[in-house]
Each structure stands twice: as C-alpha cells, then as structure tokens.
ZAMARGU-4260 file (C-alpha; in steps of 0.2 Angstrom, whole numbers, plus 5000, padded with zeros to 4 digits):
<rodrens>
0) 4946/5060/4958 | 4949/5043/4949 | 4946/5027/4958 | 4960/5015/4962 | 4953/5003/4949
5) 4953/5017/4936 | 4971/5021/4940 | 4977/5003/4939 | 4968/5000/4922 | 4976/5016/4915
10) 4993/5012/4921 | 4993/4994/4914 | 4987/5001/4897 | 5002/5012/4897 | 5014/4998/4900
15) 5017/5000/4919 | 5012/4990/4935 | 5003/4998/4949 | 5014/4996/4964 | 5003/5001/4979
20) 4997/5017/4987 | 4999/5027/5003 | 4992/5043/5012 | 5005/5057/5013 | 5008/5064/5030
25) 5007/5083/5032 | 5026/5085/5033 | 5028/5076/5016 | 5017/5088/5007 | 5031/5099/5000
30) 5034/5107/4983 | 5024/5099/4969 | 5016/5088/4983 | 5010/5103/4993 | 4992/5100/4990
35) 4993/5081/4988 | 4984/5068/5000 | 4987/5052/4991 | 5001/5044/4981 | 5001/5029/4969
40) 5017/5021/4965 | 5020/5015/4947 | 5034/5003/4941 | 5040/4988/4932 | 5039/4970/4938
45) 5049/4956/4930 | 5049/4955/4911 | 5031/4960/4910 | 5034/4979/4905 | 5049/4977/4894
50) 5040/4975/4877 | 5031/4992/4880 | 5047/5001/4883 | 5056/4992/4869 | 5042/4998/4857
55) 5044/5016/4862 | 5053/5030/4853 | 5064/5033/4868 | 5072/5016/4866 | 5075/5018/4848
60) 5081/5036/4847 | 5099/5034/4854 | 5097/5048/4866 | 5103/5047/4884 | 5093/5040/4898
65) 5079/5032/4887 | 5070/5023/4902 | 5069/5039/4912 | 5063/5049/4897 | 5050/5035/4893
70) 5044/5035/4911 | 5043/5054/4912 | 5032/5054/4896 | 5021/5040/4900 | 5018/5044/4918
75) 5016/5063/4914 | 5003/5059/4902 | 4994/5048/4915 | 4995/5063/4927 | 4987/5075/4914
80) 4973/5063/4910 | 4969/5058/4928 | 4971/5075/4936 | 4986/5071/4946 | 5004/5077/4949
85) 5019/5066/4943 | 5035/5064/4953 | 5050/5053/4948 | 5064/5044/4958 | 5077/5051/4946
90) 5073/5069/4949 | 5085/5077/4961 | 5095/5081/4971 | 5085/5082/4982 | 5077/5065/4978
95) 5060/5059/4982 | 5060/5045/4996 | 5054/5031/4984 | 5061/5017/4994 | 5053/5023/5010
100) 5036/5026/5001 | 5038/5008/4993 | 5040/5000/5010 | 5024/5008/5016 | 5014/5005/5000
105) 5020/4988/4994 | 5026/4971/5000 | 5044/4975/4999 | 5059/4975/5012 | 5077/4979/5011
110) 5088/4964/5005 | 5106/4960/5009 | 5111/4968/4993 | 5103/4985/4997 | 5089/4982/4984
115) 5071/4981/4990 | 5065/4963/4988 | 5047/4959/4984 | 5037/4945/4991 | 5032/4939/4973
120) 5045/4947/4961 | 5060/4945/4972 | 5073/4958/4966 | 5066/4959/4948 | 5056/4975/4950
125) 5058/4994/4950 | 5048/5010/4953 | 5047/5022/4939 | 5037/5036/4946 | 5022/5040/4956
130) 5005/5050/4954 | 5000/5061/4968 | 4982/5067/4970 | 4973/5080/4981 | 4959/5068/4986
135) 4961/5053/4996 | 4962/5036/4987 | 4955/5021/4996 | 4971/5012/4999 | 4968/4993/5002
140) 4976/4984/5017 | 4992/4975/5013 | 4993/4957/5016 | 5002/4951/5031 | 5018/4945/5023
145) 5036/4942/5029 | 5053/4947/5022 | 5058/4932/5012 | 5076/4936/5016 | 5073/4932/5035
150) 5069/4914/5030 | 5084/4913/5019 | 5099/4905/5029 | 5111/4903/5015 | 5110/4920/5008
155) 5117/4915/4991 | 5116/4933/4984 | 5131/4938/4996 | 5143/4926/4990 | 5139/4926/4971
160) 5148/4942/4967 | 5165/4939/4958 | 5172/4954/4967 | 5164/4953/4983 | 5155/4969/4981
165) 5142/4965/4995 | 5153/4957/5008 | 5159/4972/5017 | 5149/4985/5027 | 5140/4991/5012
170) 5139/4990/4993 | 5156/4993/4985 | 5150/5002/4969 | 5167/5005/4962 | 5172/4987/4963
175) 5156/4982/4954 | 5158/4995/4941 | 5177/4991/4938 | 5172/4972/4936 | 5159/4977/4923
180) 5172/4987/4913 | 5184/4972/4913 | 5183/4957/4901 | 5179/4945/4915 | 5164/4955/4919
185) 5156/4952/4902 | 5143/4939/4910 | 5137/4952/4923 | 5136/4965/4910 | 5127/4955/4897
190) 5116/4944/4907 | 5113/4954/4923 | 5121/4955/4941 | 5126/4938/4947 | 5122/4942/4965
195) 5104/4947/4959 | 5103/4931/4949 | 5108/4920/4964 | 5092/4925/4974 | 5080/4911/4974
200) 5065/4922/4977 | 5055/4927/4961 | 5067/4918/4949 | 5052/4915/4937 | 5051/4934/4935
205) 5070/4936/4931 | 5074/4948/4917 | 5079/4941/4900 | 5096/4945/4893 | 5091/4960/4883
210) 5083/4969/4898 | 5096/4964/4910 | 5110/4969/4898 | 5101/4986/4896 | 5100/4988/4915
215) 5118/4985/4918 | 5124/4996/4904 | 5114/5010/4910 | 5121/5008/4928 | 5139/5008/4921
220) 5135/5023/4910 | 5128/5032/4925 | 5144/5028/4935 | 5155/5034/4921 | 5145/5050/4920
225) 5147/5053/4939 | 5166/5050/4938 | 5167/5063/4924 | 5158/5076/4934 | 5168/5073/4950
230) 5185/5070/4940 | 5187/5053/4950 | 5197/5040/4940 | 5188/5025/4933 | 5194/5008/4939
235) 5194/4991/4931 | 5200/4974/4938
</rodrens>
C-alpha cells in the first residue's frame, strides 16, 4: 500500500497534480471499486501540467480525444505501478461521481457557472482520473476554507458571456456552442470562455491561449459529436 507522499511524487512525475483523497462508503464500492477503501483524485491545475500533455504522443497523433487518451495511459500506468485501480470521469454512462468526490476531497465548491471553483486555482483546474486502493490511505484534514463565490457580490462571471448562457435557470449549452461556431465567437474559441476569464479568483493560474483554445475546441467537438448521435441540428448565432 503506497503512502500518500509516494502517490503524490508519482503523480507529479507523470505530469499530474494530486487533488485530494477520501474514504469510500460501503455503498460506493461498486464494479471495479468493489474492493476499494480509499480514493485519490488526480488532475490538472492552471497551466502547470499543460507541457506534459503537449509533449505526449496523444497530443501529436491527430486522433480523437487526445487528453482523455493521455489521462487513461498515464493514470493507468500509475495504477499498475502502485497496485491500484484507475477510474475516469469520461467513462460512462453511467459516470463516476467525480464532482461529489471532489467536494469531499478538495477545497472546491459549485460556482455560479456550474464549474467547481477552487480556493487557490479558481476555475482553472480539472480532474482527469482517480486511483482506488483496497487499503486505507491516511487522508489529511482539509483546511477550513470558504467558498470564494460567497464573498463575491458582483459575480462578473454571470454577465460576461456574450450570449447570456449563464443568466437563466442553468447553463444554456446550445447557446454557448452556437456562439463558438459563429465568427463573433472567435475570442472565446481561441482564448477561452469569457465568463470563466471574468472570475477574479486564481487569475494567476489562468490557461494560456494554446491550452484554452484546445479546451474550447474539444468542448465544441464533443457537442458536435453529441448532435450527430442524436440527430439534433447544430445552431449558430
């Protein structure tokens, strides 16, 4: 059973950031997690991990879903080396409850945009997978921190979207995707979501143009693939 320090060092050598750990309840031990007691989340934070992915064969090979394939290879290798089981947020349906796990393991809270906001990284972070272990890992106590959105009275993120995709009862994903396909959406498409960029928390960790553009193009490609599967029409402003 690896120590938490060993896990952290191995993750960082692989180009990932440890994102906290948790103990699994008996009801959560299903499928490949049937014999697991502990879970350690792994992900990316700010621009720190981008160079490791850019240097990977998955980034260069032109195949679909390069970041998911890189995550599966790297985290799968960590699972083999450390005696764990790898699970991923993009496996499904059904999907593993990464957002619920994250709120138990990390200093994150739901933001007005629906993304989880981190106390340090703001909206500039992600979860790429998790390692499950049969033994119990010593999970350090989380610091008592507060959701930074609660102290943000102006909520600039909500008004920054050019098509008001976050001003209704939820996220208007089709309005967002339609804007990205249109010429006037080129800034969001190439430099990242304007609403996300408007958040004052963790701005020093904001993604560069290359990473932000990759993220937005991947989002749009996934929406187009979903539309093709369901036969629903694409929209553009």
